[in-house]
C-alpha positions as CSV (number, residue, x, y, z in Angstrom):
1,X,0.1,0.2,0.1
2,X,2.5,2.5,0.7
3,X,3.9,1.7,-2.5
4,X,1.4,2.7,-4.4
5,X,0.2,6.0,-2.6
6,X,4.1,6.6,-2.8
7,X,4.4,6.2,-7.0
8,X,0.9,8.0,-6.8
9,X,2.5,10.7,-5.3
10,X,5.9,10.6,-7.7
11,X,3.9,11.6,-10.4
12,X,1.7,14.0,-9.0
13,X,5.0,15.6,-8.3
14,X,6.0,14.9,-11.8
15,X,2.5,16.0,-13.3
16,X,2.4,19.2,-11.6
17,X,6.2,19.8,-12.5
18,X,5.4,20.2,-15.8
19,X,2.1,22.3,-15.8
20,X,5.0,24.9,-14.2
21,X,7.9,24.7,-16.8
22,X,7.7,28.3,-19.5
23,X,6.2,27.7,-22.8
24,X,7.7,25.9,-24.9
25,X,9.2,28.5,-27.2
26,X,8.4,32.4,-27.7
27,X,5.8,33.0,-29.3
28,X,5.7,36.5,-30.3
29,X,9.6,36.5,-30.8
30,X,10.6,36.0,-34.8
31,X,11.8,32.5,-35.9
32,X,15.2,35.0,-35.7
33,X,15.2,35.7,-33.0
34,X,13.9,32.8,-30.8
35,X,16.8,31.4,-29.1
36,X,15.5,28.7,-26.1
37,X,13.2,26.1,-27.2
38,X,11.3,23.8,-24.9
39,X,9.9,19.9,-24.9
40,X,8.1,18.7,-27.1
41,X,6.0,21.3,-28.9
42,X,10.1,23.5,-28.5
43,X,11.7,21.0,-31.2
44,X,8.8,20.9,-33.3
45,X,8.7,25.1,-33.4
46,X,12.5,24.6,-33.7
47,X,12.8,22.6,-36.8
48,X,10.1,24.4,-38.5
49,X,12.3,28.0,-37.6
50,X,15.5,25.7,-38.7
51,X,13.8,25.3,-42.8
52,X,11.3,28.6,-41.6
53,X,15.4,30.3,-41.6
54,X,17.1,28.0,-44.2
55,X,14.8,29.5,-47.0
56,X,14.9,32.7,-46.2
57,X,18.8,32.5,-46.5
58,X,18.0,30.3,-50.6
59,X,16.1,33.2,-51.5
60,X,17.9,36.2,-49.9
61,X,21.0,34.1,-52.5
62,X,18.2,33.8,-55.2
63,X,18.0,37.7,-55.4
64,X,21.3,38.8,-55.5
65,X,22.4,36.1,-57.8
66,X,20.0,37.9,-59.8
67,X,21.7,41.1,-59.9
68,X,24.3,39.7,-60.2
69,X,23.4,38.2,-62.9
70,X,21.5,41.4,-64.3
71,X,24.8,43.5,-64.0
72,X,26.8,40.6,-65.4
73,X,24.5,40.9,-68.1
74,X,25.1,45.1,-68.8
75,X,29.5,44.9,-68.2
76,X,28.9,42.1,-70.4
77,X,30.9,39.8,-68.1
78,X,30.6,36.1,-69.3
79,X,32.0,34.9,-66.9
80,X,30.2,36.3,-63.9
81,X,26.6,35.7,-66.2
82,X,27.8,31.5,-66.2
83,X,28.8,31.9,-62.5
84,X,25.3,33.5,-61.4
85,X,23.8,31.6,-63.4
86,X,24.4,28.3,-61.3
87,X,24.3,29.8,-58.6
88,X,20.3,31.1,-59.7
89,X,19.9,27.6,-60.0
90,X,20.8,26.0,-57.5
91,X,19.0,28.1,-54.8
92,X,16.0,29.7,-56.9
93,X,12.6,27.7,-56.9
């Protein structure tokens, strides 16, 4: 009987600890500004934020390559045009 009571008390304490945990991540912060993630929900959000940030970086590289490609065309720089086209192929969707 004491063993069952002890297990019940232990389970109650564990659930109480869960209630006192803070948020799993800062919902008001932008993905770039989040630094702390807790629990399963935090891990899931961390993965979503990483995917978002990688896509944002690729989009930025794509835009920059398109601008640099236009500049290379204006300057008749064939080598730079080819280099920028490779970047465009690998980063633009």
